[in-house]
N, C-alpha and C positions, 0 to 999 in steps of 0.2 A: 777139587783137581780141575784145572782148566784143560780140557781135552785137547785143544788146539796146541797147548803148549807140550803136550806129551805124545802125541802123534806126528806123523810125517804128512804135511799137507800140501797141496799145490792150489796156489790161489787161481779162481778164474774170475773173467769178466761177468758184469751182470748178464745173465741170460737174455736172449731177444725176444723179450715178452710181446706179444700182440696188443694192440690198443685195447684198453678196458679190462684186460684179464687181472691185474694186480688189484684194481678196485673190486672186481668181483670176488677174488680170494679173500680180501680183507671183509667184505660184506659177509661172507660166510664164516667168520670169526677167525681166519688164519692171519698170522703176523709174518711178512717177508722177512728172511734173514738179512741181517745187517752186512754180512759179507757171504761171498759164495767161494766155495773150495772142494776139491776132490781129496778126500783121504786116501793117502797112498799106502801108509803103514799105521797100524795101531800101536798103543803104547807098549805091548809086548814086545813087538818086533824092534822098536826103537831101541829099548833097552838091551836087546840082543847085540846091537852094534857097539863097537869102541867108540869113544869121542871123535877119533880120527875118521872112522868110517862113517858116522853120522854127519860129520861135517862135510866131508866129501859127497856124500850121497845128497845132502840138501844143496850144495854148491853146484853140482852138475844138474840136479833137477831145475835149480833157478835159471841156468844158463842155456838148458836145452828145452826150447819149448815142445810141450806134448802136443800130439795131435788130438784135439779136442772137437767133437762133433756130437750134438745132442738128438736124441730119438724125439720125433714131434708129437709125443704122449706124455703127459704127466699122470703120475700114480699118487694115490694116497694109501698110507699103511699106518696101522695103529699098534701101539705096545705100551704097557703101562710100566709105570717104575714103582716097583713095590718095596715097600719096608714093612717091618713087623707091626706098626701101628697104623699105616695108613698106605694108600695106592694113589698114584698119580697118572692120569690119563695122559697119552702123548699121541699127537697125530702129525704126520709130516707129509708135505706134497714134495714128491720126488721126481726129478728128470733124470733120465738114464742116458749114459754116453754111450755112443757106438765104440765097441772094443777095438776097431781097426787100428792098428799099429800102437794104440795106447798101451796095451798090456805088454807088448813087444819091446816098446821103449823103456819101460820101467824094468823088464827082465834084464836088458842090456846093462843099465846103469848097475844092477845087482850083480850081474856077471863080471863087469869091470871090478868091483868091489871085493869080488870072491867070497859073496854072501847069498844066502838063499833069496830068492825072489819073494816079495812079500805079497801075501794073498789079499786082494781087495776088491771089491765091487764097484764097478765104474758108474758112481752116480753123484748127482750134487742134490743137497735139500734145498728146496726152494722157500718154502714157508712151514710154519709150525703152528699148532694149537694144543691147548689152550695156551694163554699167556702166562707161563710160570717158568721157573728156572730149568725145571726138568724137562719140559717140552721144548724150551728153547735150544737145549743141546742137541735135539733131533734123536733119531732112535739109535744109531750107529748100526749100519748094514756092513759087515766085513766080508761077506761071501755070497755066491748065489744060493747056497743052501738056507743062509738065513733070509734071503730075499723071498724065496719061495715058502718057507715057513710063516712069513709075516701076511701071506696071501694078500698081495697088493690088488687094489681095485683101480681100473682106469677111472680118472678124475677129470681129465680134459683132453681132446684130440684135437690136434692143429693149433697147438699153444704158441708157436713160434712166430714172430713177426715174418710177413712176406718178403721175400727180397725183391 
């Protein structure tokens, strides 16, 4: 299952990395994501919507720029993908988004559609490791409760390019 096709996502521009940071992460075994996005709603929420509601939600989301601002700290989180016969290690470097007006904007779209506001955790996955299909998908953090349970560690402070 391609998670991007089954979630509601909001594409974001390449984050403003400071010089040398991408090479530093790659030297540590991380691979940069091919694209950057904010997951607004998981597959279960998307399935809750009628085809018309889904189409309208995505149209409004594309037409209405969301207020995005990054926190200037990167975090690393780990979570394995477990199967009966084996387990795959997954690590992700995460940039948090400042929730100012972001949650409110998504809530207004949901209110217009007369549907529940999706629960989401405002973050962007920057890079993943190791380089396997399970790690490349990222970890999937849907709520602040899940974020806290992952016990994030500060990876890099002051990661954004200076203005």
